[in-house]
mmJSON file of the N, C-alpha and C atoms, coordinates in Angstrom:
{"data_MODEL":{"atom_site":{
"group_PDB":["ATOM","ATOM","ATOM","ATOM","ATOM","ATOM","ATOM","ATOM","ATOM","ATOM","ATOM","ATOM","ATOM","ATOM","ATOM","ATOM","ATOM","ATOM","ATOM","ATOM","ATOM","ATOM","ATOM","ATOM","ATOM","ATOM","ATOM","ATOM","ATOM","ATOM","ATOM","ATOM","ATOM","ATOM","ATOM","ATOM","ATOM","ATOM","ATOM","ATOM","ATOM","ATOM","ATOM","ATOM","ATOM","ATOM","ATOM","ATOM","ATOM","ATOM","ATOM","ATOM","ATOM","ATOM","ATOM","ATOM","ATOM","ATOM","ATOM","ATOM","ATOM","ATOM","ATOM","ATOM","ATOM","ATOM","ATOM","ATOM","ATOM","ATOM","ATOM","ATOM","ATOM","ATOM","ATOM","ATOM","ATOM","ATOM","ATOM","ATOM","ATOM","ATOM","ATOM","ATOM","ATOM","ATOM","ATOM","ATOM","ATOM","ATOM","ATOM","ATOM","ATOM","ATOM","ATOM","ATOM","ATOM","ATOM","ATOM","ATOM","ATOM","ATOM","ATOM","ATOM","ATOM","ATOM","ATOM","ATOM","ATOM","ATOM","ATOM","ATOM","ATOM","ATOM","ATOM","ATOM","ATOM","ATOM","ATOM","ATOM","ATOM","ATOM","ATOM","ATOM","ATOM","ATOM","ATOM","ATOM","ATOM","ATOM","ATOM","ATOM","ATOM","ATOM","ATOM","ATOM","ATOM","ATOM","ATOM","ATOM","ATOM","ATOM","ATOM","ATOM","ATOM","ATOM","ATOM","ATOM","ATOM","ATOM","ATOM","ATOM","ATOM","ATOM","ATOM","ATOM","ATOM","ATOM","ATOM","ATOM","ATOM","ATOM","ATOM","ATOM","ATOM","ATOM","ATOM","ATOM","ATOM","ATOM","ATOM","ATOM","ATOM","ATOM","ATOM","ATOM","ATOM","ATOM","ATOM","ATOM","ATOM","ATOM","ATOM","ATOM","ATOM","ATOM","ATOM","ATOM","ATOM","ATOM","ATOM","ATOM","ATOM","ATOM","ATOM","ATOM","ATOM","ATOM","ATOM","ATOM","ATOM","ATOM","ATOM","ATOM","ATOM","ATOM","ATOM"],
"id":[1,2,3,4,5,6,7,8,9,10,11,12,13,14,15,16,17,18,19,20,21,22,23,24,25,26,27,28,29,30,31,32,33,34,35,36,37,38,39,40,41,42,43,44,45,46,47,48,49,50,51,52,53,54,55,56,57,58,59,60,61,62,63,64,65,66,67,68,69,70,71,72,73,74,75,76,77,78,79,80,81,82,83,84,85,86,87,88,89,90,91,92,93,94,95,96,97,98,99,100,101,102,103,104,105,106,107,108,109,110,111,112,113,114,115,116,117,118,119,120,121,122,123,124,125,126,127,128,129,130,131,132,133,134,135,136,137,138,139,140,141,142,143,144,145,146,147,148,149,150,151,152,153,154,155,156,157,158,159,160,161,162,163,164,165,166,167,168,169,170,171,172,173,174,175,176,177,178,179,180,181,182,183,184,185,186,187,188,189,190,191,192,193,194,195,196,197,198,199,200,201,202,203,204,205,206,207],
"type_symbol":["N","C","C","N","C","C","N","C","C","N","C","C","N","C","C","N","C","C","N","C","C","N","C","C","N","C","C","N","C","C","N","C","C","N","C","C","N","C","C","N","C","C","N","C","C","N","C","C","N","C","C","N","C","C","N","C","C","N","C","C","N","C","C","N","C","C","N","C","C","N","C","C","N","C","C","N","C","C","N","C","C","N","C","C","N","C","C","N","C","C","N","C","C","N","C","C","N","C","C","N","C","C","N","C","C","N","C","C","N","C","C","N","C","C","N","C","C","N","C","C","N","C","C","N","C","C","N","C","C","N","C","C","N","C","C","N","C","C","N","C","C","N","C","C","N","C","C","N","C","C","N","C","C","N","C","C","N","C","C","N","C","C","N","C","C","N","C","C","N","C","C","N","C","C","N","C","C","N","C","C","N","C","C","N","C","C","N","C","C","N","C","C","N","C","C","N","C","C","N","C","C","N","C","C","N","C","C"],
"label_atom_id":["N","CA","C","N","CA","C","N","CA","C","N","CA","C","N","CA","C","N","CA","C","N","CA","C","N","CA","C","N","CA","C","N","CA","C","N","CA","C","N","CA","C","N","CA","C","N","CA","C","N","CA","C","N","CA","C","N","CA","C","N","CA","C","N","CA","C","N","CA","C","N","CA","C","N","CA","C","N","CA","C","N","CA","C","N","CA","C","N","CA","C","N","CA","C","N","CA","C","N","CA","C","N","CA","C","N","CA","C","N","CA","C","N","CA","C","N","CA","C","N","CA","C","N","CA","C","N","CA","C","N","CA","C","N","CA","C","N","CA","C","N","CA","C","N","CA","C","N","CA","C","N","CA","C","N","CA","C","N","CA","C","N","CA","C","N","CA","C","N","CA","C","N","CA","C","N","CA","C","N","CA","C","N","CA","C","N","CA","C","N","CA","C","N","CA","C","N","CA","C","N","CA","C","N","CA","C","N","CA","C","N","CA","C","N","CA","C","N","CA","C","N","CA","C","N","CA","C","N","CA","C","N","CA","C","N","CA","C","N","CA","C"],
"label_alt_id":[null,null,null,null,null,null,null,null,null,null,null,null,null,null,null,null,null,null,null,null,null,null,null,null,null,null,null,null,null,null,null,null,null,null,null,null,null,null,null,null,null,null,null,null,null,null,null,null,null,null,null,null,null,null,null,null,null,null,null,null,null,null,null,null,null,null,null,null,null,null,null,null,null,null,null,null,null,null,null,null,null,null,null,null,null,null,null,null,null,null,null,null,null,null,null,null,null,null,null,null,null,null,null,null,null,null,null,null,null,null,null,null,null,null,null,null,null,null,null,null,null,null,null,null,null,null,null,null,null,null,null,null,null,null,null,null,null,null,null,null,null,null,null,null,null,null,null,null,null,null,null,null,null,null,null,null,null,null,null,null,null,null,null,null,null,null,null,null,null,null,null,null,null,null,null,null,null,null,null,null,null,null,null,null,null,null,null,null,null,null,null,null,null,null,null,null,null,null,null,null,null,null,null,null,null,null,null],
"label_comp_id":["UNK","UNK","UNK","UNK","UNK","UNK","UNK","UNK","UNK","UNK","UNK","UNK","UNK","UNK","UNK","UNK","UNK","UNK","UNK","UNK","UNK","UNK","UNK","UNK","UNK","UNK","UNK","UNK","UNK","UNK","UNK","UNK","UNK","UNK","UNK","UNK","UNK","UNK","UNK","UNK","UNK","UNK","UNK","UNK","UNK","UNK","UNK","UNK","UNK","UNK","UNK","UNK","UNK","UNK","UNK","UNK","UNK","UNK","UNK","UNK","UNK","UNK","UNK","UNK","UNK","UNK","UNK","UNK","UNK","UNK","UNK","UNK","UNK","UNK","UNK","UNK","UNK","UNK","UNK","UNK","UNK","UNK","UNK","UNK","UNK","UNK","UNK","UNK","UNK","UNK","UNK","UNK","UNK","UNK","UNK","UNK","UNK","UNK","UNK","UNK","UNK","UNK","UNK","UNK","UNK","UNK","UNK","UNK","UNK","UNK","UNK","UNK","UNK","UNK","UNK","UNK","UNK","UNK","UNK","UNK","UNK","UNK","UNK","UNK","UNK","UNK","UNK","UNK","UNK","UNK","UNK","UNK","UNK","UNK","UNK","UNK","UNK","UNK","UNK","UNK","UNK","UNK","UNK","UNK","UNK","UNK","UNK","UNK","UNK","UNK","UNK","UNK","UNK","UNK","UNK","UNK","UNK","UNK","UNK","UNK","UNK","UNK","UNK","UNK","UNK","UNK","UNK","UNK","UNK","UNK","UNK","UNK","UNK","UNK","UNK","UNK","UNK","UNK","UNK","UNK","UNK","UNK","UNK","UNK","UNK","UNK","UNK","UNK","UNK","UNK","UNK","UNK","UNK","UNK","UNK","UNK","UNK","UNK","UNK","UNK","UNK","UNK","UNK","UNK","UNK","UNK","UNK"],
"label_asym_id":["A","A","A","A","A","A","A","A","A","A","A","A","A","A","A","A","A","A","A","A","A","A","A","A","A","A","A","A","A","A","A","A","A","A","A","A","A","A","A","A","A","A","A","A","A","A","A","A","A","A","A","A","A","A","A","A","A","A","A","A","A","A","A","A","A","A","A","A","A","A","A","A","A","A","A","A","A","A","A","A","A","A","A","A","A","A","A","A","A","A","A","A","A","A","A","A","A","A","A","A","A","A","A","A","A","A","A","A","A","A","A","A","A","A","A","A","A","A","A","A","A","A","A","A","A","A","A","A","A","A","A","A","A","A","A","A","A","A","A","A","A","A","A","A","A","A","A","A","A","A","A","A","A","A","A","A","A","A","A","A","A","A","A","A","A","A","A","A","A","A","A","A","A","A","A","A","A","A","A","A","A","A","A","A","A","A","A","A","A","A","A","A","A","A","A","A","A","A","A","A","A","A","A","A","A","A","A"],
"label_entity_id":["1","1","1","1","1","1","1","1","1","1","1","1","1","1","1","1","1","1","1","1","1","1","1","1","1","1","1","1","1","1","1","1","1","1","1","1","1","1","1","1","1","1","1","1","1","1","1","1","1","1","1","1","1","1","1","1","1","1","1","1","1","1","1","1","1","1","1","1","1","1","1","1","1","1","1","1","1","1","1","1","1","1","1","1","1","1","1","1","1","1","1","1","1","1","1","1","1","1","1","1","1","1","1","1","1","1","1","1","1","1","1","1","1","1","1","1","1","1","1","1","1","1","1","1","1","1","1","1","1","1","1","1","1","1","1","1","1","1","1","1","1","1","1","1","1","1","1","1","1","1","1","1","1","1","1","1","1","1","1","1","1","1","1","1","1","1","1","1","1","1","1","1","1","1","1","1","1","1","1","1","1","1","1","1","1","1","1","1","1","1","1","1","1","1","1","1","1","1","1","1","1","1","1","1","1","1","1"],
"label_seq_id":[1,1,1,2,2,2,3,3,3,4,4,4,5,5,5,6,6,6,7,7,7,8,8,8,9,9,9,10,10,10,11,11,11,12,12,12,13,13,13,14,14,14,15,15,15,16,16,16,17,17,17,18,18,18,19,19,19,20,20,20,21,21,21,22,22,22,23,23,23,24,24,24,25,25,25,26,26,26,27,27,27,28,28,28,29,29,29,30,30,30,31,31,31,32,32,32,33,33,33,34,34,34,35,35,35,36,36,36,37,37,37,38,38,38,39,39,39,40,40,40,41,41,41,42,42,42,43,43,43,44,44,44,45,45,45,46,46,46,47,47,47,48,48,48,49,49,49,50,50,50,51,51,51,52,52,52,53,53,53,54,54,54,55,55,55,56,56,56,57,57,57,58,58,58,59,59,59,60,60,60,61,61,61,62,62,62,63,63,63,64,64,64,65,65,65,66,66,66,67,67,67,68,68,68,69,69,69],
"pdbx_PDB_ins_code":[null,null,null,null,null,null,null,null,null,null,null,null,null,null,null,null,null,null,null,null,null,null,null,null,null,null,null,null,null,null,null,null,null,null,null,null,null,null,null,null,null,null,null,null,null,null,null,null,null,null,null,null,null,null,null,null,null,null,null,null,null,null,null,null,null,null,null,null,null,null,null,null,null,null,null,null,null,null,null,null,null,null,null,null,null,null,null,null,null,null,null,null,null,null,null,null,null,null,null,null,null,null,null,null,null,null,null,null,null,null,null,null,null,null,null,null,null,null,null,null,null,null,null,null,null,null,null,null,null,null,null,null,null,null,null,null,null,null,null,null,null,null,null,null,null,null,null,null,null,null,null,null,null,null,null,null,null,null,null,null,null,null,null,null,null,null,null,null,null,null,null,null,null,null,null,null,null,null,null,null,null,null,null,null,null,null,null,null,null,null,null,null,null,null,null,null,null,null,null,null,null,null,null,null,null,null,null],
"Cartn_x":[97.366,96.908,96.251,96.616,96.045,94.871,93.72,92.564,92.469,92.588,92.572,91.16,90.422,89.026,88.918,87.746,87.536,87.71,87.462,87.589,88.968,89.931,91.292,91.804,92.259,92.838,91.856,90.565,89.591,89.787,89.776,89.935,91.305,92.265,93.616,93.848,92.778,92.945,93.885,94.667,95.596,96.873,96.97,98.084,99.295,99.124,100.255,100.319,101.512,101.634,100.776,100.609,99.831,98.349,97.99,96.606,95.72,94.473,93.516,93.41,92.989,92.745,93.831,93.42,94.323,93.968,94.904,96.337,96.803,97.965,98.546,99.059,99.354,99.886,101.183,102.047,103.32,103.096,102.164,101.872,101.34,100.431,99.855,100.928,101.813,102.872,103.847,104.179,105.065,104.42,103.119,102.422,102.351,102.105,102.055,103.424,104.485,105.831,106.129,105.718,105.896,105.117,103.883,103.065,103.695,104.208,104.841,106.09,106.863,108.056,107.655,106.584,106.116,105.598,104.87,104.37,105.51,106.559,107.721,108.375,108.545,109.149,108.296,106.968,106.072,106.157,106.188,106.291,107.638,108.705,110.023,110.024,109.348,109.268,108.473,107.374,106.572,107.377,108.101,108.917,110.002,110.65,111.7,111.148,110.013,109.395,109.004,108.468,108.052,109.266,110.32,111.517,112.253,112.173,112.86,112.013,110.748,109.86,109.69,109.805,109.692,108.237,108.039,106.69,105.983,104.678,103.922,104.547,104.404,105.024,104.398,105.154,104.639,104.373,104.478,104.262,102.822,102.652,101.348,101.219,100.006,99.733,98.868,98.837,97.943,98.343,99.553,99.995,100.023,99.217,99.163,98.71,99.307,98.997,97.957,97.691,96.736,95.51,94.413,93.193,92.381,91.596,90.728,89.51,89.174,88.056,86.896],
"Cartn_y":[-40.716,-41.952,-42.768,-44.029,-44.923,-45.678,-45.567,-46.372,-47.505,-48.717,-49.888,-50.461,-50.206,-50.615,-52.078,-52.656,-54.064,-54.351,-53.372,-53.597,-53.186,-53.008,-52.643,-53.665,-53.195,-54.063,-54.648,-54.451,-55.003,-54.415,-55.263,-54.817,-54.221,-54.493,-53.979,-52.601,-51.996,-50.674,-50.773,-49.758,-49.615,-50.453,-51.287,-52.233,-51.734,-50.742,-50.218,-48.711,-48.139,-46.689,-45.891,-46.411,-45.697,-46.08,-47.017,-47.464,-46.477,-46.829,-45.961,-46.362,-45.432,-45.721,-45.211,-44.764,-44.297,-45.026,-45.484,-45.39,-46.474,-46.268,-47.326,-48.415,-49.57,-50.67,-50.255,-49.554,-49.118,-48.174,-47.233,-46.306,-47.06,-47.991,-48.757,-49.574,-50.203,-51.004,-50.15,-48.96,-48.058,-47.612,-47.278,-46.87,-48.02,-49.221,-50.387,-50.629,-50.51,-50.689,-49.642,-48.401,-47.347,-47.68,-48.17,-48.521,-49.658,-50.663,-51.778,-51.328,-50.444,-49.915,-49.127,-48.332,-47.568,-48.492,-49.539,-50.486,-51.216,-51.558,-52.206,-51.277,-50.009,-49.05,-48.893,-48.843,-48.711,-49.951,-51.126,-52.358,-52.443,-52.063,-52.039,-51.108,-49.957,-49.009,-49.599,-50.265,-50.902,-51.967,-52.785,-53.833,-53.216,-52.19,-51.517,-50.907,-50.221,-49.615,-50.675,-51.785,-52.865,-53.46,-53.73,-54.346,-53.42,-52.13,-51.168,-50.693,-51.033,-50.611,-49.107,-48.417,-46.958,-46.532,-45.248,-44.696,-45.19,-44.987,-45.453,-44.998,-45.817,-45.572,-44.394,-43.833,-42.787,-43.346,-44.675,-45.312,-45.054,-44.837,-44.513,-45.064,-45.38,-45.812,-44.794,-43.57,-42.558,-42.095,-42.398,-41.9,-42.988,-44.033,-45.063,-44.457,-44.921,-44.361,-45.127,-46.366,-47.16,-47.482,-47.679,-48.096,-48.952,-49.837,-50.714,-49.919,-50.003,-49.216,-50.036],
"Cartn_z":[-27.885,-27.31,-28.414,-28.496,-29.496,-28.894,-29.533,-29.15,-30.145,-29.653,-30.532,-30.503,-31.577,-31.663,-32.072,-31.868,-32.189,-33.672,-34.53,-35.973,-36.508,-35.616,-36.013,-37.024,-38.165,-39.185,-40.175,-39.987,-40.928,-42.311,-43.303,-44.682,-44.958,-44.097,-44.289,-43.697,-43.151,-42.545,-41.353,-41.137,-40.015,-40.174,-41.156,-41.219,-41.995,-42.844,-43.608,-43.437,-43.538,-43.378,-44.354,-45.577,-46.586,-46.55,-45.668,-45.584,-44.869,-44.763,-44.092,-42.627,-41.828,-40.429,-39.519,-38.373,-37.322,-36.049,-35.289,-35.51,-36.472,-37.056,-37.872,-36.945,-37.513,-36.724,-36.034,-36.751,-36.171,-34.997,-35.135,-34.038,-32.813,-33.052,-31.955,-31.242,-32.003,-31.391,-30.599,-31.111,-30.364,-29.061,-29.094,-27.873,-26.877,-27.352,-26.469,-25.837,-26.63,-26.093,-25.021,-25.253,-24.246,-22.968,-23.135,-21.974,-21.174,-21.86,-21.162,-20.411,-21.007,-20.332,-19.085,-19.177,-18.035,-16.936,-17.317,-16.323,-15.63,-16.386,-15.787,-14.769,-15.117,-14.193,-12.938,-13.095,-11.943,-11.063,-11.674,-10.901,-10.189,-10.868,-10.236,-9.028,-9.145,-8.035,-6.874,-7.168,-6.126,-5.382,-6.127,-5.52,-4.652,-5.159,-4.407,-3.124,-3.218,-2.044,-1.022,-1.496,-0.598,0.11,-0.657,-0.077,0.885,0.657,1.512,2.682,2.675,3.754,3.841,2.705,2.69,2.619,2.522,2.447,1.191,1.105,-0.062,-1.379,-2.365,-3.661,-4.396,-5.304,-6.184,-7.579,-7.724,-9.017,-9.49,-10.795,-11.343,-12.751,-13.134,-14.503,-15.226,-14.754,-15.32,-16.709,-17.14,-18.442,-19.525,-19.395,-20.424,-21.742,-22.84,-24.155,-24.935,-24.57,-25.332,-24.491,-25.188,-24.515,-25.454,-24.887,-25.665,-26.093,-27.36,-27.86,-28.275],
"occupancy":[1.0,1.0,1.0,1.0,1.0,1.0,1.0,1.0,1.0,1.0,1.0,1.0,1.0,1.0,1.0,1.0,1.0,1.0,1.0,1.0,1.0,1.0,1.0,1.0,1.0,1.0,1.0,1.0,1.0,1.0,1.0,1.0,1.0,1.0,1.0,1.0,1.0,1.0,1.0,1.0,1.0,1.0,1.0,1.0,1.0,1.0,1.0,1.0,1.0,1.0,1.0,1.0,1.0,1.0,1.0,1.0,1.0,1.0,1.0,1.0,1.0,1.0,1.0,1.0,1.0,1.0,1.0,1.0,1.0,1.0,1.0,1.0,1.0,1.0,1.0,1.0,1.0,1.0,1.0,1.0,1.0,1.0,1.0,1.0,1.0,1.0,1.0,1.0,1.0,1.0,1.0,1.0,1.0,1.0,1.0,1.0,1.0,1.0,1.0,1.0,1.0,1.0,1.0,1.0,1.0,1.0,1.0,1.0,1.0,1.0,1.0,1.0,1.0,1.0,1.0,1.0,1.0,1.0,1.0,1.0,1.0,1.0,1.0,1.0,1.0,1.0,1.0,1.0,1.0,1.0,1.0,1.0,1.0,1.0,1.0,1.0,1.0,1.0,1.0,1.0,1.0,1.0,1.0,1.0,1.0,1.0,1.0,1.0,1.0,1.0,1.0,1.0,1.0,1.0,1.0,1.0,1.0,1.0,1.0,1.0,1.0,1.0,1.0,1.0,1.0,1.0,1.0,1.0,1.0,1.0,1.0,1.0,1.0,1.0,1.0,1.0,1.0,1.0,1.0,1.0,1.0,1.0,1.0,1.0,1.0,1.0,1.0,1.0,1.0,1.0,1.0,1.0,1.0,1.0,1.0,1.0,1.0,1.0,1.0,1.0,1.0,1.0,1.0,1.0,1.0,1.0,1.0],
"B_iso_or_equiv":[0.0,0.0,0.0,0.0,0.0,0.0,0.0,0.0,0.0,0.0,0.0,0.0,0.0,0.0,0.0,0.0,0.0,0.0,0.0,0.0,0.0,0.0,0.0,0.0,0.0,0.0,0.0,0.0,0.0,0.0,0.0,0.0,0.0,0.0,0.0,0.0,0.0,0.0,0.0,0.0,0.0,0.0,0.0,0.0,0.0,0.0,0.0,0.0,0.0,0.0,0.0,0.0,0.0,0.0,0.0,0.0,0.0,0.0,0.0,0.0,0.0,0.0,0.0,0.0,0.0,0.0,0.0,0.0,0.0,0.0,0.0,0.0,0.0,0.0,0.0,0.0,0.0,0.0,0.0,0.0,0.0,0.0,0.0,0.0,0.0,0.0,0.0,0.0,0.0,0.0,0.0,0.0,0.0,0.0,0.0,0.0,0.0,0.0,0.0,0.0,0.0,0.0,0.0,0.0,0.0,0.0,0.0,0.0,0.0,0.0,0.0,0.0,0.0,0.0,0.0,0.0,0.0,0.0,0.0,0.0,0.0,0.0,0.0,0.0,0.0,0.0,0.0,0.0,0.0,0.0,0.0,0.0,0.0,0.0,0.0,0.0,0.0,0.0,0.0,0.0,0.0,0.0,0.0,0.0,0.0,0.0,0.0,0.0,0.0,0.0,0.0,0.0,0.0,0.0,0.0,0.0,0.0,0.0,0.0,0.0,0.0,0.0,0.0,0.0,0.0,0.0,0.0,0.0,0.0,0.0,0.0,0.0,0.0,0.0,0.0,0.0,0.0,0.0,0.0,0.0,0.0,0.0,0.0,0.0,0.0,0.0,0.0,0.0,0.0,0.0,0.0,0.0,0.0,0.0,0.0,0.0,0.0,0.0,0.0,0.0,0.0,0.0,0.0,0.0,0.0,0.0,0.0],
"pdbx_formal_charge":[null,null,null,null,null,null,null,null,null,null,null,null,null,null,null,null,null,null,null,null,null,null,null,null,null,null,null,null,null,null,null,null,null,null,null,null,null,null,null,null,null,null,null,null,null,null,null,null,null,null,null,null,null,null,null,null,null,null,null,null,null,null,null,null,null,null,null,null,null,null,null,null,null,null,null,null,null,null,null,null,null,null,null,null,null,null,null,null,null,null,null,null,null,null,null,null,null,null,null,null,null,null,null,null,null,null,null,null,null,null,null,null,null,null,null,null,null,null,null,null,null,null,null,null,null,null,null,null,null,null,null,null,null,null,null,null,null,null,null,null,null,null,null,null,null,null,null,null,null,null,null,null,null,null,null,null,null,null,null,null,null,null,null,null,null,null,null,null,null,null,null,null,null,null,null,null,null,null,null,null,null,null,null,null,null,null,null,null,null,null,null,null,null,null,null,null,null,null,null,null,null,null,null,null,null,null,null],
"auth_seq_id":[1,1,1,2,2,2,3,3,3,4,4,4,5,5,5,6,6,6,7,7,7,8,8,8,9,9,9,10,10,10,11,11,11,12,12,12,13,13,13,14,14,14,15,15,15,16,16,16,17,17,17,18,18,18,19,19,19,20,20,20,21,21,21,22,22,22,23,23,23,24,24,24,25,25,25,26,26,26,27,27,27,28,28,28,29,29,29,30,30,30,31,31,31,32,32,32,33,33,33,34,34,34,35,35,35,36,36,36,37,37,37,38,38,38,39,39,39,40,40,40,41,41,41,42,42,42,43,43,43,44,44,44,45,45,45,46,46,46,47,47,47,48,48,48,49,49,49,50,50,50,51,51,51,52,52,52,53,53,53,54,54,54,55,55,55,56,56,56,57,57,57,58,58,58,59,59,59,60,60,60,61,61,61,62,62,62,63,63,63,64,64,64,65,65,65,66,66,66,67,67,67,68,68,68,69,69,69],
"auth_comp_id":["UNK","UNK","UNK","UNK","UNK","UNK","UNK","UNK","UNK","UNK","UNK","UNK","UNK","UNK","UNK","UNK","UNK","UNK","UNK","UNK","UNK","UNK","UNK","UNK","UNK","UNK","UNK","UNK","UNK","UNK","UNK","UNK","UNK","UNK","UNK","UNK","UNK","UNK","UNK","UNK","UNK","UNK","UNK","UNK","UNK","UNK","UNK","UNK","UNK","UNK","UNK","UNK","UNK","UNK","UNK","UNK","UNK","UNK","UNK","UNK","UNK","UNK","UNK","UNK","UNK","UNK","UNK","UNK","UNK","UNK","UNK","UNK","UNK","UNK","UNK","UNK","UNK","UNK","UNK","UNK","UNK","UNK","UNK","UNK","UNK","UNK","UNK","UNK","UNK","UNK","UNK","UNK","UNK","UNK","UNK","UNK","UNK","UNK","UNK","UNK","UNK","UNK","UNK","UNK","UNK","UNK","UNK","UNK","UNK","UNK","UNK","UNK","UNK","UNK","UNK","UNK","UNK","UNK","UNK","UNK","UNK","UNK","UNK","UNK","UNK","UNK","UNK","UNK","UNK","UNK","UNK","UNK","UNK","UNK","UNK","UNK","UNK","UNK","UNK","UNK","UNK","UNK","UNK","UNK","UNK","UNK","UNK","UNK","UNK","UNK","UNK","UNK","UNK","UNK","UNK","UNK","UNK","UNK","UNK","UNK","UNK","UNK","UNK","UNK","UNK","UNK","UNK","UNK","UNK","UNK","UNK","UNK","UNK","UNK","UNK","UNK","UNK","UNK","UNK","UNK","UNK","UNK","UNK","UNK","UNK","UNK","UNK","UNK","UNK","UNK","UNK","UNK","UNK","UNK","UNK","UNK","UNK","UNK","UNK","UNK","UNK","UNK","UNK","UNK","UNK","UNK","UNK"],
"auth_asym_id":["A","A","A","A","A","A","A","A","A","A","A","A","A","A","A","A","A","A","A","A","A","A","A","A","A","A","A","A","A","A","A","A","A","A","A","A","A","A","A","A","A","A","A","A","A","A","A","A","A","A","A","A","A","A","A","A","A","A","A","A","A","A","A","A","A","A","A","A","A","A","A","A","A","A","A","A","A","A","A","A","A","A","A","A","A","A","A","A","A","A","A","A","A","A","A","A","A","A","A","A","A","A","A","A","A","A","A","A","A","A","A","A","A","A","A","A","A","A","A","A","A","A","A","A","A","A","A","A","A","A","A","A","A","A","A","A","A","A","A","A","A","A","A","A","A","A","A","A","A","A","A","A","A","A","A","A","A","A","A","A","A","A","A","A","A","A","A","A","A","A","A","A","A","A","A","A","A","A","A","A","A","A","A","A","A","A","A","A","A","A","A","A","A","A","A","A","A","A","A","A","A","A","A","A","A","A","A"],
"auth_atom_id":["N","CA","C","N","CA","C","N","CA","C","N","CA","C","N","CA","C","N","CA","C","N","CA","C","N","CA","C","N","CA","C","N","CA","C","N","CA","C","N","CA","C","N","CA","C","N","CA","C","N","CA","C","N","CA","C","N","CA","C","N","CA","C","N","CA","C","N","CA","C","N","CA","C","N","CA","C","N","CA","C","N","CA","C","N","CA","C","N","CA","C","N","CA","C","N","CA","C","N","CA","C","N","CA","C","N","CA","C","N","CA","C","N","CA","C","N","CA","C","N","CA","C","N","CA","C","N","CA","C","N","CA","C","N","CA","C","N","CA","C","N","CA","C","N","CA","C","N","CA","C","N","CA","C","N","CA","C","N","CA","C","N","CA","C","N","CA","C","N","CA","C","N","CA","C","N","CA","C","N","CA","C","N","CA","C","N","CA","C","N","CA","C","N","CA","C","N","CA","C","N","CA","C","N","CA","C","N","CA","C","N","CA","C","N","CA","C","N","CA","C","N","CA","C","N","CA","C","N","CA","C","N","CA","C","N","CA","C","N","CA","C"],
"pdbx_PDB_model_num":[1,1,1,1,1,1,1,1,1,1,1,1,1,1,1,1,1,1,1,1,1,1,1,1,1,1,1,1,1,1,1,1,1,1,1,1,1,1,1,1,1,1,1,1,1,1,1,1,1,1,1,1,1,1,1,1,1,1,1,1,1,1,1,1,1,1,1,1,1,1,1,1,1,1,1,1,1,1,1,1,1,1,1,1,1,1,1,1,1,1,1,1,1,1,1,1,1,1,1,1,1,1,1,1,1,1,1,1,1,1,1,1,1,1,1,1,1,1,1,1,1,1,1,1,1,1,1,1,1,1,1,1,1,1,1,1,1,1,1,1,1,1,1,1,1,1,1,1,1,1,1,1,1,1,1,1,1,1,1,1,1,1,1,1,1,1,1,1,1,1,1,1,1,1,1,1,1,1,1,1,1,1,1,1,1,1,1,1,1,1,1,1,1,1,1,1,1,1,1,1,1,1,1,1,1,1,1]
}}}
């Protein structure tokens, strides 16, 4: 899980693979992309469940990879 702190990128940290700091920019962007894909799938499931009038959805956001630090 990538925690993106307020000082992310200060002094060039986190911005290059060989730089200092974790997560790197690439890692953070990959985790964010994964989170957005998961949120899209959950929203699609909610819409489908609503339109079909089925039982409550099983959609969840419990596996998000990024958090604000």
